[in-house]
Structures are given as C-alpha cells and as structure tokens.
VMD Tcl script that builds the backbone (N, CA, C; Angstrom):
set m [mol new atoms 297]
animate dup $m
set s [atomselect $m all]
$s set {name element resname resid chain x y z} {
  {N N MET 1 A 0.852 -1.163 0.000}
  {CA C MET 1 A 0.000 0.000 0.000}
  {C C MET 1 A 0.901 1.230 0.000}
  {N N SER 2 A 0.625 2.152 -0.861}
  {CA C SER 2 A 1.432 3.369 -0.893}
  {C C SER 2 A 0.842 4.410 0.049}
  {N N LEU 3 A 1.711 5.294 0.502}
  {CA C LEU 3 A 1.313 6.358 1.408}
  {C C LEU 3 A 1.644 7.697 0.776}
  {N N THR 4 A 0.835 8.700 1.050}
  {CA C THR 4 A 1.044 10.038 0.533}
  {C C THR 4 A 1.363 10.960 1.699}
  {N N ALA 5 A 2.417 11.760 1.547}
  {CA C ALA 5 A 2.791 12.710 2.586}
  {C C ALA 5 A 1.720 13.792 2.706}
  {N N THR 6 A 1.602 14.359 3.881}
  {CA C THR 6 A 0.682 15.467 4.120}
  {C C THR 6 A 1.491 16.664 4.608}
  {N N ASN 7 A 0.819 17.754 4.907}
  {CA C ASN 7 A 1.493 18.917 5.484}
  {C C ASN 7 A 1.763 18.726 6.967}
  {N N TYR 8 A 1.397 17.585 7.502}
  {CA C TYR 8 A 1.605 17.260 8.908}
  {C C TYR 8 A 2.757 16.266 8.955}
  {N N GLN 9 A 3.832 16.653 9.631}
  {CA C GLN 9 A 5.068 15.880 9.610}
  {C C GLN 9 A 4.873 14.400 9.917}
  {N N HIS 10 A 3.994 14.072 10.822}
  {CA C HIS 10 A 3.859 12.691 11.278}
  {C C HIS 10 A 2.609 11.985 10.750}
  {N N ILE 11 A 1.948 12.559 9.759}
  {CA C ILE 11 A 0.696 11.979 9.253}
  {C C ILE 11 A 0.848 11.644 7.776}
  {N N THR 12 A 0.421 10.447 7.415}
  {CA C THR 12 A 0.377 10.043 6.013}
  {C C THR 12 A -1.039 9.577 5.690}
  {N N LEU 13 A -1.340 9.563 4.403}
  {CA C LEU 13 A -2.644 9.091 3.944}
  {C C LEU 13 A -2.458 7.784 3.196}
  {N N ARG 14 A -3.274 6.800 3.546}
  {CA C ARG 14 A -3.254 5.533 2.816}
  {C C ARG 14 A -3.936 5.730 1.464}
  {N N ASP 15 A -3.859 4.730 0.626}
  {CA C ASP 15 A -4.498 4.778 -0.690}
  {C C ASP 15 A -5.987 5.065 -0.593}
  {N N ASP 16 A -6.626 4.581 0.466}
  {CA C ASP 16 A -8.067 4.790 0.637}
  {C C ASP 16 A -8.399 6.137 1.282}
  {N N GLY 17 A -7.375 6.979 1.521}
  {CA C GLY 17 A -7.590 8.305 2.086}
  {C C GLY 17 A -7.578 8.340 3.602}
  {N N MET 18 A -7.420 7.193 4.242}
  {CA C MET 18 A -7.397 7.124 5.706}
  {C C MET 18 A -6.092 7.719 6.227}
  {N N ALA 19 A -6.200 8.649 7.179}
  {CA C ALA 19 A -5.027 9.272 7.792}
  {C C ALA 19 A -4.467 8.345 8.869}
  {N N VAL 20 A -3.163 8.074 8.781}
  {CA C VAL 20 A -2.485 7.236 9.767}
  {C C VAL 20 A -1.265 7.966 10.291}
  {N N ILE 21 A -0.852 7.579 11.481}
  {CA C ILE 21 A 0.345 8.159 12.067}
  {C C ILE 21 A 1.550 7.489 11.420}
  {N N ALA 22 A 2.421 8.290 10.827}
  {CA C ALA 22 A 3.586 7.775 10.095}
  {C C ALA 22 A 4.420 6.866 10.995}
  {N N GLY 23 A 4.888 5.767 10.408}
  {CA C GLY 23 A 5.708 4.820 11.143}
  {C C GLY 23 A 4.913 3.891 12.036}
  {N N SER 24 A 3.592 3.930 11.918}
  {CA C SER 24 A 2.740 3.062 12.732}
  {C C SER 24 A 1.558 2.613 11.875}
  {N N THR 25 A 0.729 1.795 12.461}
  {CA C THR 25 A -0.507 1.398 11.791}
  {C C THR 25 A -1.711 2.089 12.427}
  {N N MET 26 A -1.460 2.992 13.380}
  {CA C MET 26 A -2.557 3.650 14.092}
  {C C MET 26 A -3.206 4.718 13.236}
  {N N LYS 27 A -4.519 4.611 13.107}
  {CA C LYS 27 A -5.298 5.615 12.394}
  {C C LYS 27 A -5.485 6.828 13.295}
  {N N VAL 28 A -5.463 8.007 12.679}
  {CA C VAL 28 A -5.725 9.232 13.433}
  {C C VAL 28 A -7.086 9.125 14.105}
  {N N ALA 29 A -8.072 8.588 13.407}
  {CA C ALA 29 A -9.425 8.462 13.953}
  {C C ALA 29 A -9.446 7.589 15.204}
  {N N GLU 30 A -8.597 6.566 15.275}
  {CA C GLU 30 A -8.552 5.712 16.471}
  {C C GLU 30 A -8.053 6.506 17.676}
  {N N LEU 31 A -7.042 7.319 17.463}
  {CA C LEU 31 A -6.517 8.135 18.552}
  {C C LEU 31 A -7.564 9.143 19.010}
  {N N VAL 32 A -8.238 9.751 18.057}
  {CA C VAL 32 A -9.285 10.725 18.372}
  {C C VAL 32 A -10.427 10.050 19.128}
  {N N ALA 33 A -10.774 8.832 18.755}
  {CA C ALA 33 A -11.842 8.108 19.441}
  {C C ALA 33 A -11.491 7.913 20.916}
  {N N GLU 34 A -10.225 7.681 21.211}
  {CA C GLU 34 A -9.803 7.529 22.606}
  {C C GLU 34 A -9.920 8.856 23.359}
  {N N VAL 35 A -9.600 9.942 22.702}
  {CA C VAL 35 A -9.762 11.257 23.327}
  {C C VAL 35 A -11.237 11.493 23.630}
  {N N GLN 36 A -12.092 11.189 22.673}
  {CA C GLN 36 A -13.527 11.416 22.852}
  {C C GLN 36 A -14.124 10.486 23.904}
  {N N ALA 37 A -13.706 9.236 23.912}
  {CA C ALA 37 A -14.287 8.256 24.831}
  {C C ALA 37 A -13.795 8.418 26.265}
  {N N TYR 38 A -12.496 8.716 26.403}
  {CA C TYR 38 A -11.899 8.717 27.736}
  {C C TYR 38 A -11.438 10.099 28.207}
  {N N GLY 39 A -11.422 11.075 27.312}
  {CA C GLY 39 A -10.953 12.406 27.676}
  {C C GLY 39 A -9.456 12.470 27.897}
  {N N TRP 40 A -8.721 11.565 27.264}
  {CA C TRP 40 A -7.277 11.488 27.483}
  {C C TRP 40 A -6.546 12.686 26.907}
  {N N SER 41 A -5.571 13.160 27.637}
  {CA C SER 41 A -4.672 14.228 27.198}
  {C C SER 41 A -3.606 13.623 26.286}
  {N N PRO 42 A -2.849 14.474 25.582}
  {CA C PRO 42 A -1.734 13.936 24.785}
  {C C PRO 42 A -0.755 13.112 25.624}
  {N N GLU 43 A -0.523 13.545 26.849}
  {CA C GLU 43 A 0.404 12.811 27.716}
  {C C GLU 43 A -0.155 11.432 28.064}
  {N N GLU 44 A -1.460 11.352 28.334}
  {CA C GLU 44 A -2.074 10.052 28.631}
  {C C GLU 44 A -2.069 9.163 27.391}
  {N N LEU 45 A -2.325 9.753 26.229}
  {CA C LEU 45 A -2.252 8.981 24.984}
  {C C LEU 45 A -0.848 8.400 24.817}
  {N N HIS 46 A 0.165 9.189 25.129}
  {CA C HIS 46 A 1.549 8.716 25.031}
  {C C HIS 46 A 1.804 7.589 26.037}
  {N N PHE 47 A 1.257 7.720 27.238}
  {CA C PHE 47 A 1.397 6.660 28.242}
  {C C PHE 47 A 0.738 5.370 27.752}
  {N N GLN 48 A -0.440 5.502 27.144}
  {CA C GLN 48 A -1.175 4.338 26.652}
  {C C GLN 48 A -0.558 3.748 25.385}
  {N N HIS 49 A 0.122 4.583 24.626}
  {CA C HIS 49 A 0.741 4.162 23.352}
  {C C HIS 49 A 2.201 4.616 23.342}
  {N N PRO 50 A 3.054 3.990 24.142}
  {CA C PRO 50 A 4.442 4.453 24.256}
  {C C PRO 50 A 5.239 4.348 22.957}
  {N N HIS 51 A 4.722 3.597 21.992}
  {CA C HIS 51 A 5.406 3.498 20.698}
  {C C HIS 51 A 5.210 4.764 19.859}
  {N N LEU 52 A 4.283 5.639 20.277}
  {CA C LEU 52 A 4.054 6.909 19.584}
  {C C LEU 52 A 4.768 8.017 20.346}
  {N N SER 53 A 5.392 8.920 19.610}
  {CA C SER 53 A 6.025 10.070 20.256}
  {C C SER 53 A 4.968 11.137 20.526}
  {N N LEU 54 A 5.270 12.044 21.429}
  {CA C LEU 54 A 4.356 13.159 21.667}
  {C C LEU 54 A 4.190 13.991 20.404}
  {N N GLY 55 A 5.255 14.097 19.617}
  {CA C GLY 55 A 5.157 14.817 18.344}
  {C C GLY 55 A 4.150 14.168 17.408}
  {N N GLN 56 A 4.163 12.843 17.312}
  {CA C GLN 56 A 3.200 12.131 16.480}
  {C C GLN 56 A 1.779 12.365 16.989}
  {N N ILE 57 A 1.619 12.311 18.294}
  {CA C ILE 57 A 0.287 12.487 18.889}
  {C C ILE 57 A -0.223 13.901 18.644}
  {N N HIS 58 A 0.610 14.892 18.893}
  {CA C HIS 58 A 0.187 16.278 18.665}
  {C C HIS 58 A -0.118 16.529 17.189}
  {N N SER 59 A 0.665 15.938 16.307}
  {CA C SER 59 A 0.411 16.090 14.881}
  {C C SER 59 A -0.924 15.466 14.500}
  {N N ALA 60 A -1.232 14.313 15.075}
  {CA C ALA 60 A -2.519 13.651 14.806}
  {C C ALA 60 A -3.677 14.506 15.297}
  {N N LEU 61 A -3.528 15.098 16.476}
  {CA C LEU 61 A -4.599 15.937 17.010}
  {C C LEU 61 A -4.752 17.222 16.199}
  {N N ALA 62 A -3.640 17.762 15.698}
  {CA C ALA 62 A -3.714 18.942 14.828}
  {C C ALA 62 A -4.401 18.583 13.516}
  {N N TYR 63 A -4.061 17.410 12.969}
  {CA C TYR 63 A -4.706 16.959 11.737}
  {C C TYR 63 A -6.208 16.831 11.960}
  {N N TYR 64 A -6.594 16.242 13.083}
  {CA C TYR 64 A -8.015 16.110 13.398}
  {C C TYR 64 A -8.684 17.476 13.483}
  {N N SER 65 A -8.044 18.407 14.150}
  {CA C SER 65 A -8.616 19.745 14.310}
  {C C SER 65 A -8.887 20.390 12.952}
  {N N ASP 66 A -7.999 20.168 12.011}
  {CA C ASP 66 A -8.148 20.760 10.679}
  {C C ASP 66 A -9.043 19.958 9.746}
  {N N HIS 67 A -9.352 18.722 10.093}
  {CA C HIS 67 A -10.166 17.840 9.244}
  {C C HIS 67 A -11.299 17.208 10.054}
  {N N LYS 68 A -11.798 17.951 11.023}
  {CA C LYS 68 A -12.771 17.457 11.993}
  {C C LYS 68 A -14.013 16.855 11.333}
  {N N ASP 69 A -14.604 17.548 10.374}
  {CA C ASP 69 A -15.836 17.059 9.752}
  {C C ASP 69 A -15.634 15.695 9.101}
  {N N THR 70 A -14.560 15.549 8.359}
  {CA C THR 70 A -14.284 14.290 7.672}
  {C C THR 70 A -14.050 13.165 8.665}
  {N N LEU 71 A -13.217 13.410 9.670}
  {CA C LEU 71 A -12.918 12.360 10.638}
  {C C LEU 71 A -14.122 12.050 11.523}
  {N N ASP 72 A -14.926 13.045 11.856}
  {CA C ASP 72 A -16.141 12.772 12.626}
  {C C ASP 72 A -17.103 11.890 11.834}
  {N N ARG 73 A -17.181 12.092 10.529}
  {CA C ARG 73 A -18.019 11.216 9.686}
  {C C ARG 73 A -17.462 9.796 9.685}
  {N N GLU 74 A -16.132 9.653 9.594}
  {CA C GLU 74 A -15.515 8.327 9.619}
  {C C GLU 74 A -15.811 7.618 10.940}
  {N N LEU 75 A -15.693 8.354 12.046}
  {CA C LEU 75 A -15.964 7.764 13.357}
  {C C LEU 75 A -17.430 7.365 13.495}
  {N N ALA 76 A -18.329 8.210 13.027}
  {CA C ALA 76 A -19.758 7.894 13.098}
  {C C ALA 76 A -20.080 6.655 12.262}
  {N N GLN 77 A -19.481 6.552 11.092}
  {CA C GLN 77 A -19.691 5.383 10.235}
  {C C GLN 77 A -19.168 4.119 10.906}
  {N N ALA 78 A -18.009 4.205 11.537}
  {CA C ALA 78 A -17.441 3.045 12.231}
  {C C ALA 78 A -18.356 2.605 13.372}
  {N N LEU 79 A -18.924 3.556 14.101}
  {CA C LEU 79 A -19.851 3.215 15.181}
  {C C LEU 79 A -21.120 2.570 14.646}
  {N N ARG 80 A -21.654 3.084 13.524}
  {CA C ARG 80 A -22.838 2.472 12.909}
  {C C ARG 80 A -22.549 1.034 12.502}
  {N N GLU 81 A -21.392 0.810 11.886}
  {CA C GLU 81 A -21.028 -0.537 11.457}
  {C C GLU 81 A -20.875 -1.473 12.658}
  {N N ALA 82 A -20.269 -0.978 13.734}
  {CA C ALA 82 A -20.120 -1.797 14.939}
  {C C ALA 82 A -21.488 -2.154 15.520}
  {N N ASP 83 A -22.386 -1.183 15.556}
  {CA C ASP 83 A -23.742 -1.444 16.052}
  {C C ASP 83 A -24.462 -2.471 15.190}
  {N N GLU 84 A -24.297 -2.371 13.870}
  {CA C GLU 84 A -24.921 -3.336 12.961}
  {C C GLU 84 A -24.373 -4.738 13.196}
  {N N HIS 85 A -23.064 -4.857 13.352}
  {CA C HIS 85 A -22.449 -6.166 13.599}
  {C C HIS 85 A -22.918 -6.736 14.933}
  {N N ARG 86 A -23.007 -5.875 15.945}
  {CA C ARG 86 A -23.450 -6.315 17.264}
  {C C ARG 86 A -24.888 -6.816 17.197}
  {N N ALA 87 A -25.741 -6.088 16.499}
  {CA C ALA 87 A -27.146 -6.485 16.373}
  {C C ALA 87 A -27.275 -7.788 15.586}
  {N N ALA 88 A -26.482 -7.938 14.536}
  {CA C ALA 88 A -26.541 -9.143 13.712}
  {C C ALA 88 A -26.035 -10.369 14.469}
  {N N ALA 89 A -25.137 -10.161 15.421}
  {CA C ALA 89 A -24.564 -11.283 16.167}
  {C C ALA 89 A -25.556 -11.871 17.163}
  {N N GLY 90 A -26.533 -11.090 17.575}
  {CA C GLY 90 A -27.500 -11.585 18.555}
  {C C GLY 90 A -26.912 -11.588 19.950}
  {N N PRO 91 A -27.672 -12.136 20.894}
  {CA C PRO 91 A -27.200 -12.125 22.280}
  {C C PRO 91 A -25.994 -13.035 22.468}
  {N N SER 92 A -25.159 -12.653 23.393}
  {CA C SER 92 A -23.964 -13.427 23.730}
  {C C SER 92 A -24.382 -14.690 24.472}
  {N N ALA 93 A -23.635 -15.738 24.283}
  {CA C ALA 93 A -23.866 -16.979 25.025}
  {C C ALA 93 A -23.606 -16.770 26.512}
  {N N PHE 94 A -22.913 -15.714 26.846}
  {CA C PHE 94 A -22.578 -15.418 28.232}
  {C C PHE 94 A -23.467 -14.325 28.839}
  {N N SER 95 A -24.472 -13.876 28.114}
  {CA C SER 95 A -25.300 -12.767 28.585}
  {C C SER 95 A -26.109 -13.114 29.846}
  {N N HIS 96 A -26.278 -14.380 30.115}
  {CA C HIS 96 A -27.024 -14.793 31.304}
  {C C HIS 96 A -26.174 -14.754 32.581}
  {N N ILE 97 A -24.875 -14.652 32.432}
  {CA C ILE 97 A -23.962 -14.636 33.574}
  {C C ILE 97 A -23.880 -13.221 34.144}
  {N N ARG 98 A -24.047 -13.115 35.417}
  {CA C ARG 98 A -23.962 -11.815 36.078}
  {C C ARG 98 A -22.773 -11.811 37.023}
  {N N SER 99 A -22.152 -10.676 37.146}
  {CA C SER 99 A -21.003 -10.594 38.060}
  {C C SER 99 A -21.419 -10.155 39.435}
}
mol reanalyze $m
mol bondsrecalc $m
mol representation Tube
mol addrep $m
C-alpha cells in the first residue's frame, strides 16, 4: 500500500484516504476516538501508546482539528457498522452470567 505525505510531519494518507500516524498502523481516527471516549490528554495517549512520540500524537490531534468534519463522519460510520455487527450477532452466550 502506498502512502502520501501530508502537510503534517507525522501523518500520512493511505491509498483509501485514511489518515495514519507515520511509522505506525494507528489511524488518526482511532486516537481521536480515545480522546472522545476517555478524555485522554496527549500525555495520557503517550502513556497508553508508548510506541508513539508526543510529536506524532500532537500532529494527529492537529490533523483532526483541521479535518474534523471528515474524521467525525468516519468515526460515526465506524460506530454504525459496529452497532450493525453487534445487532446481527445476537445475544452473547454469556449474557445470562452476572457478576
């Protein structure tokens, strides 16, 4: 798969247009989803993903800030697909077990 450089030092675009953090397989949208879900700061993201530099993380967040509408649509689509898969799977065999 070829990658295209962007104006963001640590961000590349895959052939399908998906923004990824250069030198990794992490999608910018995945990092943003963690910020939205957990409220993690760049420092916490770095703690959770020590293979990413703070520079990579800040670049990903800057990319998101400048491409918010597109990435928010990608995240919403991913959530819809997850919900569809969950609904199609039916109840878990373990759903009767309570903790």
